[in-house]
C-alpha positions in Angstrom: -12.3 9.1 -7.3 -8.9 7.7 -6.1 -9.0 4.6 -3.9 -8.6 5.1 -0.2 -8.8 1.4 0.8 -7.1 -1.7 -0.6 -8.5 -5.3 -0.2 -5.5 -7.7 0.2 -5.0 -10.5 -2.2 -3.2 -13.8 -1.3 0.6 -13.3 -1.1 0.5 -9.5 -0.7 2.5 -7.8 2.0 2.6 -4.3 3.5 5.7 -3.7 1.4 4.1 -4.8 -1.8 1.0 -2.8 -1.3 3.1 0.3 -0.4 5.1 -0.2 -3.6 1.9 -0.6 -5.7 0.5 2.7 -4.4 3.7 4.7 -4.4 4.0 5.1 -0.6 6.1 3.5 2.2 5.4 0.6 4.4 5.8 2.9 7.4 3.1 5.2 6.1 0.7 2.2 5.6 1.4 1.1 9.2 0.7 4.6 10.5 -2.7 4.5 8.7 -3.4 0.9 9.9 -2.3 0.8 13.6 -4.3 -2.3 14.4 -3.1 -4.4 11.5 -0.4 -7.0 12.3 1.9 -7.0 9.3 2.9 -10.6 10.1 -0.6 -11.9 10.1 -2.2 -10.4 6.9 -5.2 -12.3 5.5 -6.6 -12.2 1.9 -9.7 -10.0 1.9 -8.5 -7.8 4.8 -8.8 -4.1 3.9 -6.0 -1.5 4.4 -6.4 2.2 4.6 -4.4 4.1 2.0 -3.0 7.6 2.1 -5.0 10.3 0.5 -3.7 11.2 -2.8 -2.1 14.6 -2.7 0.7 16.6 -4.2 3.8 15.5 -2.4 7.2 13.9 -2.9 6.2 10.6 -1.3 5.1 8.8 -4.4 8.3 9.9 -6.2 10.5 8.8 -3.2 8.7 5.5 -2.8 9.3 4.7 -6.5 12.9 5.8 -6.2 13.4 3.5 -3.2 11.2 0.5 -4.2 10.8 0.7 -7.9 7.8 1.4 -10.1 4.4 0.3 -9.0 3.4 -3.0 -10.5 0.5 -3.3 -12.9 -2.9 -3.8 -11.3 -3.5 -7.4 -10.5 -6.6 -9.1 -11.9 -9.4 -9.6 -9.3 
């Protein structure tokens, strides 16, 4: 089953998480309206977009590059 939440690690930002999951920072903010992107904390969880057939992952990779490899826990 694809992930629908992401637990933040130290140093991550909305932009880096969006890039890693092939979406946009704007979409992550739409899914997390009560999250302050300037005050993220390691361990905080973010909602992720549901995986579905769309152009968003392609466009996000085109704009922000390929997703990075999964970070070790």
